[in-house]
A tleap script that builds the chain and sets N, CA, C and O, in Angstrom:
source leaprc.protein.ff14SB
mol = sequence {
  NMET ALA ALA ASP THR ALA THR TYR THR LEU
  HIE VAL PRO ALA CYS ALA PHE LEU GLN SER
  LEU ARG ASN LYS GLY ARG SER PRO ASN ILE
  GLU ARG VAL TYR ALA GLY ARG LEU ALA LEU
  TYR LEU ASN HIE CYS HIE ALA ARG ARG ILE
  ASP TRP ALA ALA ALA SER PHE LEU ALA LEU
  SER GLN CLEU
}
set mol.1.N position { 11.169 2.954 -4.672 }
set mol.1.CA position { 12.540 2.498 -4.711 }
set mol.1.C position { 13.325 3.142 -3.580 }
set mol.1.O position { 13.054 4.279 -3.192 }
set mol.2.N position { 14.270 2.428 -3.068 }
set mol.2.CA position { 15.130 2.948 -2.017 }
set mol.2.C position { 16.468 3.321 -2.635 }
set mol.2.O position { 17.135 2.489 -3.250 }
set mol.3.N position { 16.853 4.583 -2.465 }
set mol.3.CA position { 18.083 5.068 -3.080 }
set mol.3.C position { 18.889 5.890 -2.093 }
set mol.3.O position { 18.345 6.458 -1.146 }
set mol.4.N position { 20.185 5.948 -2.325 }
set mol.4.CA position { 21.085 6.792 -1.554 }
set mol.4.C position { 20.770 8.238 -1.921 }
set mol.4.O position { 20.726 8.573 -3.105 }
set mol.5.N position { 20.548 9.103 -0.930 }
set mol.5.CA position { 20.165 10.480 -1.219 }
set mol.5.C position { 21.304 11.299 -1.823 }
set mol.5.O position { 21.048 12.292 -2.503 }
set mol.6.N position { 22.533 10.910 -1.592 }
set mol.6.CA position { 23.662 11.660 -2.146 }
set mol.6.C position { 23.944 11.284 -3.591 }
set mol.6.O position { 24.219 12.154 -4.417 }
set mol.7.N position { 23.880 10.002 -3.900 }
set mol.7.CA position { 24.250 9.540 -5.242 }
set mol.7.C position { 23.071 9.036 -6.059 }
set mol.7.O position { 23.198 8.817 -7.263 }
set mol.8.N position { 21.936 8.853 -5.421 }
set mol.8.CA position { 20.732 8.282 -6.053 }
set mol.8.C position { 20.981 6.887 -6.612 }
set mol.8.O position { 20.338 6.467 -7.573 }
set mol.9.N position { 21.925 6.175 -5.994 }
set mol.9.CA position { 22.194 4.795 -6.358 }
set mol.9.C position { 21.145 3.915 -5.686 }
set mol.9.O position { 20.885 4.052 -4.490 }
set mol.10.N position { 20.547 3.014 -6.458 }
set mol.10.CA position { 19.533 2.133 -5.891 }
set mol.10.C position { 20.171 1.100 -4.985 }
set mol.10.O position { 21.257 0.596 -5.271 }
set mol.11.N position { 19.502 0.789 -3.903 }
set mol.11.CA position { 19.960 -0.211 -2.954 }
set mol.11.C position { 19.282 -1.522 -3.342 }
set mol.11.O position { 18.072 -1.671 -3.173 }
set mol.12.N position { 20.055 -2.463 -3.859 }
set mol.12.CA position { 19.516 -3.693 -4.451 }
set mol.12.C position { 18.673 -4.507 -3.461 }
set mol.12.O position { 17.554 -4.880 -3.816 }
set mol.13.N position { 19.142 -4.803 -2.243 }
set mol.13.CA position { 18.303 -5.584 -1.326 }
set mol.13.C position { 16.984 -4.871 -0.980 }
set mol.13.O position { 15.945 -5.517 -0.844 }
set mol.14.N position { 17.031 -3.557 -0.843 }
set mol.14.CA position { 15.811 -2.810 -0.538 }
set mol.14.C position { 14.834 -2.877 -1.708 }
set mol.14.O position { 13.631 -3.043 -1.507 }
set mol.15.N position { 15.343 -2.749 -2.911 }
set mol.15.CA position { 14.485 -2.837 -4.097 }
set mol.15.C position { 13.880 -4.236 -4.225 }
set mol.15.O position { 12.730 -4.380 -4.639 }
set mol.16.N position { 14.642 -5.252 -3.876 }
set mol.16.CA position { 14.130 -6.630 -3.915 }
set mol.16.C position { 13.015 -6.802 -2.886 }
set mol.16.O position { 12.014 -7.463 -3.164 }
set mol.17.N position { 13.177 -6.219 -1.714 }
set mol.17.CA position { 12.135 -6.287 -0.696 }
set mol.17.C position { 10.856 -5.602 -1.182 }
set mol.17.O position { 9.759 -6.139 -1.028 }
set mol.18.N position { 11.006 -4.424 -1.763 }
set mol.18.CA position { 9.832 -3.702 -2.263 }
set mol.18.C position { 9.165 -4.470 -3.405 }
set mol.18.O position { 7.939 -4.473 -3.515 }
set mol.19.N position { 9.958 -5.117 -4.249 }
set mol.19.CA position { 9.405 -5.937 -5.326 }
set mol.19.C position { 8.631 -7.116 -4.746 }
set mol.19.O position { 7.597 -7.507 -5.288 }
set mol.20.N position { 9.129 -7.684 -3.643 }
set mol.20.CA position { 8.416 -8.808 -3.027 }
set mol.20.C position { 7.051 -8.366 -2.495 }
set mol.20.O position { 6.088 -9.132 -2.542 }
set mol.21.N position { 6.966 -7.138 -1.993 }
set mol.21.CA position { 5.670 -6.615 -1.568 }
set mol.21.C position { 4.714 -6.527 -2.753 }
set mol.21.O position { 3.542 -6.891 -2.655 }
set mol.22.N position { 5.244 -6.034 -3.881 }
set mol.22.CA position { 4.442 -5.915 -5.100 }
set mol.22.C position { 3.987 -7.294 -5.576 }
set mol.22.O position { 2.834 -7.468 -5.972 }
set mol.23.N position { 4.894 -8.273 -5.536 }
set mol.23.CA position { 4.572 -9.629 -5.986 }
set mol.23.C position { 3.508 -10.291 -5.107 }
set mol.23.O position { 2.736 -11.126 -5.578 }
set mol.24.N position { 3.474 -9.913 -3.834 }
set mol.24.CA position { 2.492 -10.478 -2.911 }
set mol.24.C position { 1.152 -9.765 -3.003 }
set mol.24.O position { 0.205 -10.127 -2.304 }
set mol.25.N position { 1.065 -8.751 -3.863 }
set mol.25.CA position { -0.191 -8.035 -4.054 }
set mol.25.C position { -0.515 -7.032 -2.965 }
set mol.25.O position { -1.676 -6.674 -2.772 }
set mol.26.N position { 0.510 -6.573 -2.248 }
set mol.26.CA position { 0.277 -5.577 -1.205 }
set mol.26.C position { -0.140 -4.254 -1.827 }
set mol.26.O position { 0.107 -4.000 -3.006 }
set mol.27.N position { -0.757 -3.440 -1.041 }
set mol.27.CA position { -1.224 -2.131 -1.494 }
set mol.27.C position { -0.050 -1.273 -1.955 }
set mol.27.O position { 1.014 -1.301 -1.336 }
set mol.28.N position { -0.229 -0.511 -3.033 }
set mol.28.CA position { 0.826 0.423 -3.450 }
set mol.28.C position { 1.156 1.435 -2.356 }
set mol.28.O position { 2.281 1.929 -2.281 }
set mol.29.N position { 0.183 1.740 -1.516 }
set mol.29.CA position { 0.437 2.673 -0.418 }
set mol.29.C position { 1.401 2.076 0.602 }
set mol.29.O position { 2.232 2.792 1.161 }
set mol.30.N position { 1.298 0.776 0.848 }
set mol.30.CA position { 2.232 0.090 1.758 }
set mol.30.C position { 3.650 0.205 1.195 }
set mol.30.O position { 4.588 0.546 1.915 }
set mol.31.N position { 3.791 -0.080 -0.084 }
set mol.31.CA position { 5.111 -0.001 -0.725 }
set mol.31.C position { 5.664 1.414 -0.649 }
set mol.31.O position { 6.850 1.603 -0.380 }
set mol.32.N position { 4.825 2.398 -0.881 }
set mol.32.CA position { 5.266 3.797 -0.855 }
set mol.32.C position { 5.767 4.176 0.533 }
set mol.32.O position { 6.832 4.780 0.666 }
set mol.33.N position { 5.009 3.825 1.563 }
set mol.33.CA position { 5.403 4.158 2.939 }
set mol.33.C position { 6.665 3.404 3.329 }
set mol.33.O position { 7.589 3.993 3.891 }
set mol.34.N position { 6.716 2.110 3.037 }
set mol.34.CA position { 7.896 1.319 3.369 }
set mol.34.C position { 9.135 1.844 2.646 }
set mol.34.O position { 10.219 1.887 3.228 }
set mol.35.N position { 8.985 2.239 1.400 }
set mol.35.CA position { 10.137 2.728 0.625 }
set mol.35.C position { 10.743 3.962 1.277 }
set mol.35.O position { 11.965 4.069 1.382 }
set mol.36.N position { 9.915 4.880 1.709 }
set mol.36.CA position { 10.414 6.089 2.356 }
set mol.36.C position { 11.124 5.805 3.661 }
set mol.36.O position { 12.188 6.360 3.934 }
set mol.37.N position { 10.535 4.945 4.462 }
set mol.37.CA position { 11.127 4.623 5.764 }
set mol.37.C position { 12.389 3.778 5.606 }
set mol.37.O position { 13.351 3.931 6.358 }
set mol.38.N position { 12.370 2.900 4.632 }
set mol.38.CA position { 13.545 2.083 4.357 }
set mol.38.C position { 14.706 2.963 3.880 }
set mol.38.O position { 15.853 2.750 4.274 }
set mol.39.N position { 14.408 3.941 3.041 }
set mol.39.CA position { 15.439 4.864 2.562 }
set mol.39.C position { 16.031 5.662 3.726 }
set mol.39.O position { 17.245 5.856 3.788 }
set mol.40.N position { 15.187 6.122 4.640 }
set mol.40.CA position { 15.691 6.849 5.812 }
set mol.40.C position { 16.621 5.973 6.645 }
set mol.40.O position { 17.681 6.423 7.080 }
set mol.41.N position { 16.224 4.727 6.865 }
set mol.41.CA position { 17.046 3.799 7.644 }
set mol.41.C position { 18.390 3.542 6.967 }
set mol.41.O position { 19.435 3.593 7.616 }
set mol.42.N position { 18.364 3.266 5.665 }
set mol.42.CA position { 19.603 2.970 4.944 }
set mol.42.C position { 20.534 4.175 4.913 }
set mol.42.O position { 21.747 4.023 5.056 }
set mol.43.N position { 19.986 5.356 4.728 }
set mol.43.CA position { 20.814 6.558 4.716 }
set mol.43.C position { 21.388 6.853 6.098 }
set mol.43.O position { 22.524 7.313 6.214 }
set mol.44.N position { 20.612 6.591 7.140 }
set mol.44.CA position { 21.106 6.761 8.512 }
set mol.44.C position { 22.285 5.814 8.759 }
set mol.44.O position { 23.319 6.218 9.291 }
set mol.45.N position { 22.114 4.560 8.367 }
set mol.45.CA position { 23.198 3.579 8.537 }
set mol.45.C position { 24.429 3.969 7.733 }
set mol.45.O position { 25.552 3.871 8.227 }
set mol.46.N position { 24.226 4.406 6.512 }
set mol.46.CA position { 25.353 4.791 5.654 }
set mol.46.C position { 26.106 5.990 6.242 }
set mol.46.O position { 27.336 6.002 6.256 }
set mol.47.N position { 25.377 6.988 6.720 }
set mol.47.CA position { 26.001 8.195 7.268 }
set mol.47.C position { 26.829 7.886 8.515 }
set mol.47.O position { 27.820 8.563 8.787 }
set mol.48.N position { 26.428 6.872 9.267 }
set mol.48.CA position { 27.128 6.529 10.500 }
set mol.48.C position { 28.009 5.291 10.366 }
set mol.48.O position { 28.531 4.774 11.354 }
set mol.49.N position { 28.163 4.830 9.143 }
set mol.49.CA position { 29.000 3.655 8.830 }
set mol.49.C position { 28.588 2.424 9.644 }
set mol.49.O position { 29.420 1.741 10.240 }
set mol.50.N position { 27.283 2.167 9.649 }
set mol.50.CA position { 26.719 1.008 10.343 }
set mol.50.C position { 26.299 0.001 9.280 }
set mol.50.O position { 25.715 0.374 8.262 }
set mol.51.N position { 26.595 -1.267 9.515 }
set mol.51.CA position { 26.136 -2.314 8.609 }
set mol.51.C position { 24.624 -2.433 8.764 }
set mol.51.O position { 24.147 -2.862 9.815 }
set mol.52.N position { 23.871 -2.067 7.750 }
set mol.52.CA position { 22.410 -2.030 7.840 }
set mol.52.C position { 21.808 -3.397 8.146 }
set mol.52.O position { 20.749 -3.477 8.768 }
set mol.53.N position { 22.463 -4.470 7.720 }
set mol.53.CA position { 21.915 -5.819 7.907 }
set mol.53.C position { 22.182 -6.377 9.301 }
set mol.53.O position { 21.547 -7.353 9.701 }
set mol.54.N position { 23.095 -5.788 10.035 }
set mol.54.CA position { 23.454 -6.298 11.360 }
set mol.54.C position { 23.569 -5.169 12.384 }
set mol.54.O position { 24.413 -5.219 13.278 }
set mol.55.N position { 22.729 -4.169 12.251 }
set mol.55.CA position { 22.806 -3.024 13.131 }
set mol.55.C position { 22.237 -3.366 14.516 }
set mol.55.O position { 21.174 -3.975 14.635 }
set mol.56.N position { 22.965 -2.963 15.545 }
set mol.56.CA position { 22.491 -3.197 16.907 }
set mol.56.C position { 21.693 -1.969 17.362 }
set mol.56.O position { 21.783 -0.893 16.771 }
set mol.57.N position { 20.919 -2.161 18.416 }
set mol.57.CA position { 20.160 -1.064 18.973 }
set mol.57.C position { 21.084 0.073 19.417 }
set mol.57.O position { 20.796 1.245 19.175 }
set mol.58.N position { 22.194 -0.282 20.069 }
set mol.58.CA position { 23.130 0.732 20.546 }
set mol.58.C position { 23.746 1.524 19.392 }
set mol.58.O position { 23.874 2.746 19.470 }
set mol.59.N position { 24.124 0.823 18.323 }
set mol.59.CA position { 24.716 1.511 17.171 }
set mol.59.C position { 23.722 2.471 16.535 }
set mol.59.O position { 24.089 3.578 16.140 }
set mol.60.N position { 22.483 2.059 16.437 }
set mol.60.CA position { 21.458 2.907 15.818 }
set mol.60.C position { 21.056 4.087 16.691 }
set mol.60.O position { 20.657 5.128 16.170 }
set mol.61.N position { 21.154 3.943 17.997 }
set mol.61.CA position { 20.707 4.995 18.900 }
set mol.61.C position { 21.749 6.068 19.165 }
set mol.61.O position { 21.421 7.123 19.709 }
set mol.62.N position { 22.994 5.821 18.791 }
set mol.62.CA position { 24.040 6.822 19.023 }
set mol.62.C position { 23.951 7.936 17.999 }
set mol.62.O position { 23.722 7.699 16.813 }
set mol.63.N position { 24.137 9.152 18.477 }
set mol.63.CA position { 24.097 10.323 17.586 }
set mol.63.C position { 25.450 10.662 17.159 }
set mol.63.O position { 25.639 11.616 16.405 }
savepdb mol mol.pdb
quit
């Protein structure tokens, strides 16, 4: 599951994506790896106030 690290609130679109992997019969290891990386991406976007669904390369690369 993908959750906000500060509040542990689940991110609905991310959870739906992970569920779709499960429904397609993907390996549990794929889901585990994707969940961790997806959580890092979402938390990075949240911390920098970037819209995760429309993030540009420049917005993501700025520190």
